[in-house]
C-alpha positions as CSV (number, residue, x, y, z in Angstrom):
1,X,15.1,10.3,-25.2
2,X,17.0,12.2,-22.5
3,X,17.1,10.4,-19.3
4,X,15.7,12.2,-16.3
5,X,18.4,13.1,-13.7
6,X,18.5,10.9,-10.6
7,X,16.6,12.3,-7.6
8,X,18.7,13.9,-4.9
9,X,19.4,11.5,-2.0
10,X,17.4,11.9,1.2
11,X,19.6,11.8,4.4
12,X,18.9,8.9,6.7
13,X,18.3,11.3,9.6
14,X,15.5,13.0,7.7
15,X,14.0,9.6,6.7
16,X,14.0,8.6,10.4
17,X,12.3,11.8,11.4
18,X,9.6,11.3,8.7
19,X,9.2,7.7,9.8
20,X,8.6,8.6,13.4
21,X,6.0,11.1,12.3
22,X,4.3,8.7,10.0
23,X,4.1,6.1,12.7
24,X,2.7,8.5,15.3
25,X,0.0,9.8,13.0
26,X,-0.9,6.3,11.7
27,X,-1.5,5.1,15.2
28,X,-3.5,8.2,16.1
29,X,-5.7,7.9,13.1
30,X,-6.1,4.2,13.6
31,X,-7.3,4.7,17.1
32,X,-9.8,7.3,15.9
33,X,-11.4,5.1,13.3
34,X,-11.5,2.2,15.7
35,X,-13.4,4.4,18.2
36,X,-15.7,5.6,15.4
37,X,-16.4,2.0,14.4
38,X,-17.5,1.2,17.9
39,X,-20.3,3.8,17.6
40,X,-21.7,3.2,14.1
41,X,-20.7,3.4,10.5
42,X,-22.3,5.9,8.1
43,X,-21.7,5.5,4.3
44,X,-20.9,9.0,3.0
45,X,-20.7,8.3,-0.7
46,X,-19.7,5.8,-3.4
47,X,-16.9,6.1,-5.9
48,X,-16.3,3.8,-8.9
49,X,-19.5,1.8,-8.3
50,X,-22.2,1.4,-5.7
51,X,-20.1,-1.2,-3.9
52,X,-17.1,1.0,-3.7
53,X,-17.9,3.1,-0.7
54,X,-16.6,6.0,1.5
55,X,-17.6,6.2,5.1
56,X,-17.7,9.3,7.3
57,X,-14.8,7.6,9.2
58,X,-12.6,7.7,6.1
59,X,-13.1,11.4,5.8
60,X,-12.6,12.0,9.5
61,X,-9.4,10.0,9.5
62,X,-8.1,11.9,6.5
63,X,-8.9,15.2,8.2
64,X,-6.9,14.2,11.3
65,X,-3.9,12.9,9.3
66,X,-3.7,16.1,7.2
67,X,-4.0,18.3,10.3
68,X,-1.2,16.4,12.1
69,X,1.1,16.5,9.0
70,X,0.5,20.2,8.4
71,X,1.1,21.0,12.1
72,X,4.4,19.2,12.1
73,X,5.6,20.0,8.5
74,X,3.6,22.8,6.9
75,X,5.8,23.0,3.8
76,X,5.2,19.4,2.7
77,X,2.6,18.4,0.2
78,X,-0.3,15.9,0.8
79,X,-2.1,13.5,-1.5
80,X,-5.0,11.6,0.1
81,X,-7.5,9.1,-1.2
82,X,-10.5,11.0,-0.1
83,X,-9.6,14.2,-1.8
84,X,-6.8,15.9,0.1
85,X,-4.5,17.6,-2.4
86,X,-1.9,20.1,-1.1
87,X,1.1,21.3,-3.1
88,X,4.2,21.6,-1.0
89,X,7.5,23.4,-1.4
90,X,9.8,21.0,0.5
91,X,10.0,18.2,-2.0
92,X,8.2,15.8,0.3
93,X,4.7,14.7,-0.5
94,X,2.7,12.6,2.0
95,X,0.6,9.9,0.4
96,X,-2.2,8.7,2.7
97,X,-5.0,6.2,2.8
98,X,-7.1,7.0,5.8
99,X,-8.8,3.6,5.8
100,X,-7.4,1.0,3.4
101,X,-10.0,-1.8,3.5
102,X,-13.1,0.4,3.8
103,X,-15.5,-2.5,2.9
104,X,-14.0,-4.6,5.7
105,X,-14.4,-1.7,8.0
106,X,-18.0,-1.3,7.0
107,X,-18.8,-5.0,7.7
108,X,-16.7,-5.0,10.9
109,X,-14.1,-7.4,9.5
110,X,-10.8,-6.9,11.4
111,X,-8.5,-6.3,8.4
112,X,-8.2,-2.6,7.6
113,X,-5.4,-0.1,8.1
114,X,-4.2,3.4,8.0
115,X,-1.4,3.9,5.5
116,X,0.9,6.9,5.5
117,X,4.1,7.4,3.4
118,X,6.5,10.3,2.9
119,X,7.5,10.3,-0.8
120,X,9.8,12.2,-3.1
121,X,9.7,12.6,-6.9
122,X,11.4,9.7,-8.7
123,X,10.0,9.0,-12.3
124,X,11.6,5.5,-12.4
125,X,10.3,4.2,-9.2
126,X,6.6,3.7,-9.6
127,X,3.9,4.5,-12.2
128,X,2.9,7.7,-10.3
129,X,6.5,9.1,-10.4
130,X,7.0,8.9,-6.6
131,X,9.2,6.9,-4.3
132,X,8.5,6.4,-0.6
133,X,11.3,7.1,1.8
134,X,9.4,6.4,5.0
135,X,6.1,4.7,5.6
136,X,3.8,3.3,8.3
137,X,0.8,1.0,8.1
138,X,-1.2,0.6,11.2
139,X,-4.0,-2.1,11.6
140,X,-6.0,-0.9,14.6
141,X,-8.0,-4.1,15.2
142,X,-4.9,-6.2,15.4
143,X,-2.7,-3.5,16.9
144,X,0.0,-4.2,14.4
145,X,2.3,-1.3,13.3
146,X,4.4,-2.0,10.3
147,X,7.2,0.5,9.4
148,X,10.1,1.1,7.1
149,X,12.4,3.8,5.9
150,X,14.8,3.8,2.9
151,X,17.7,1.4,3.5
152,X,16.6,0.7,7.1
153,X,14.8,-2.6,6.8
154,X,11.2,-3.4,7.7
155,X,9.8,-3.7,11.2
156,X,6.7,-4.9,12.9
157,X,6.2,-3.3,16.4
158,X,9.8,-2.2,16.2
159,X,11.2,-5.7,15.5
160,X,12.9,-6.6,12.2
161,X,10.8,-8.7,9.8
162,X,11.7,-10.4,6.5
163,X,9.9,-11.9,3.6
164,X,9.5,-15.7,3.2
165,X,11.9,-15.8,0.3
166,X,9.9,-18.6,-1.3
167,X,10.9,-19.1,-5.0
168,X,8.6,-22.0,-6.0
169,X,5.3,-20.8,-7.4
170,X,3.6,-24.2,-7.0
171,X,3.9,-23.9,-3.2
172,X,3.3,-20.1,-2.9
173,X,0.4,-18.5,-1.0
174,X,-0.5,-15.6,-3.3
175,X,-2.6,-12.5,-2.4
176,X,-4.6,-10.5,-4.8
177,X,-7.5,-8.0,-4.9
178,X,-10.4,-7.1,-7.1
179,X,-11.8,-3.9,-8.4
180,X,-15.4,-2.7,-8.0
181,X,-16.6,-2.5,-11.6
182,X,-18.1,-5.5,-13.4
183,X,-15.7,-5.1,-16.3
184,X,-12.6,-5.1,-14.0
185,X,-13.8,-8.0,-11.9
186,X,-14.5,-10.1,-14.9
187,X,-11.0,-9.6,-16.2
188,X,-9.5,-10.3,-12.8
189,X,-11.6,-13.5,-12.4
190,X,-10.1,-14.7,-15.7
191,X,-6.6,-14.2,-14.3
192,X,-7.5,-16.1,-11.1
193,X,-8.6,-19.1,-13.3
194,X,-5.0,-19.1,-14.7
195,X,-3.3,-18.6,-11.4
196,X,-5.0,-20.9,-9.0
197,X,-4.0,-24.2,-10.6
198,X,-0.3,-23.1,-10.4
199,X,-0.1,-22.0,-6.8
200,X,-0.7,-23.4,-3.3
201,X,-3.7,-21.1,-2.8
202,X,-5.0,-17.6,-3.2
203,X,-6.0,-15.1,-0.5
204,X,-8.2,-12.0,-1.0
205,X,-7.7,-10.0,2.2
206,X,-9.4,-6.7,1.2
207,X,-6.6,-4.2,2.0
208,X,-3.6,-3.8,-0.4
209,X,-1.6,-2.0,2.3
210,X,-2.0,-4.9,4.6
211,X,-1.3,-7.4,1.9
212,X,2.2,-5.8,1.4
213,X,2.8,-6.0,5.1
214,X,1.8,-9.7,5.0
215,X,4.4,-10.2,2.3
216,X,7.0,-8.3,4.4
217,X,6.4,-10.6,7.4
218,X,6.4,-13.8,5.4
219,X,2.7,-14.5,5.8
220,X,2.1,-14.3,2.0
221,X,4.7,-15.4,-0.6
222,X,3.6,-13.2,-3.5
223,X,1.0,-10.7,-4.5
224,X,-0.4,-9.1,-7.6
225,X,-3.2,-6.6,-8.4
226,X,-4.4,-4.4,-11.2
227,X,-5.7,-0.9,-10.6
228,X,-3.9,0.0,-7.4
229,X,-3.6,3.8,-6.7
230,X,-0.6,5.5,-5.0
231,X,-2.3,5.6,-1.6
232,X,-2.9,1.8,-1.8
233,X,0.8,0.9,-2.2
234,X,3.0,3.9,-1.2
235,X,3.8,2.8,2.4
236,X,3.1,-0.9,2.0
237,X,5.4,-1.4,-1.0
238,X,8.3,0.3,0.8
239,X,7.8,-2.0,3.8
240,X,7.7,-5.0,1.5
241,X,10.8,-3.9,-0.5
242,X,12.7,-3.3,2.7
243,X,11.8,-6.8,3.8
244,X,13.3,-8.3,0.6
245,X,10.4,-8.3,-1.8
246,X,10.9,-7.5,-5.5
247,X,8.3,-5.3,-7.2
248,X,7.5,-5.4,-10.9
249,X,5.1,-3.7,-13.4
250,X,3.3,-5.2,-16.3
251,X,6.5,-5.7,-18.2
252,X,10.2,-4.8,-18.0
253,X,9.5,-1.4,-19.5
254,X,6.7,-0.5,-17.1
255,X,7.2,0.8,-13.6
256,X,5.2,-1.0,-10.8
257,X,1.7,0.5,-10.2
258,X,-1.0,1.2,-12.7
259,X,-2.0,-1.0,-14.5
260,X,-0.3,-3.8,-12.6
261,X,1.9,-4.4,-9.6
262,X,3.5,-7.8,-8.9
263,X,5.4,-8.5,-5.7
264,X,7.4,-11.5,-4.5
265,X,10.9,-13.0,-4.3
266,X,13.1,-12.5,-7.4
267,X,12.3,-15.3,-9.8
268,X,9.0,-16.2,-8.3
269,X,7.5,-12.8,-9.1
270,X,8.6,-13.0,-12.8
271,X,7.0,-16.5,-13.0
272,X,3.8,-15.2,-11.4
273,X,3.6,-12.3,-13.8
274,X,3.9,-14.7,-16.8
275,X,0.9,-16.6,-15.5
276,X,-1.3,-13.6,-14.9
277,X,-0.3,-11.9,-18.2
278,X,0.6,-14.7,-20.6
279,X,2.3,-13.7,-23.8
């Protein structure tokens, strides 16, 4: 099989420009959804099941993000969770989750975030064939802005952050998430039964983007989930990687993403994968 050519490098100056834009838009959208939540929450539709919902605020946030991206960079593409799909000509595609953690948002739990990443084509990077070069995750209820750009390290509120570096699974705090169909949840519950005797404890936060940022800031030691979509991990995975986190797929031949994404310190993450997916 012929190996695909390596993608063209993206200049650091462009990555910085994209990062500044991602951060500005993420904060603007986050403040919008926070204001909307103070008024009321209207469920607009459901997706994979009746418990997997979309609110009017999700749609309003995505409209705002797309408008701001198109105003600043009209030649870029856009891929959004709530249906935005714009083909660009610049080679940059923005991958956005207007509210990651919609069920938390619906119930007024404080952990939800706006996730925005500028990506380029890279078939080897993730299962969706994209690699983030700049990304921002903004949690409006906590006021936390996590950012990273390629090769520039990860930051929280502008200050450098780093992963915990823990390498012992037995004392690791591990994050995960669950799908919204009965079949997927049953499978994931079986995995938790294998994992929980082997780790310090498990956390189910409810926002994959925020989980990656917890990894990046040392507040989780490892993380795994099945069924993540590009908008769930595009920005967060970049932030985690720039903080020192290793990312793996279901096996050494599979890129991170669908069906599985494992994250943690080198060594620890391989051990975790072996527990979740025993041979």
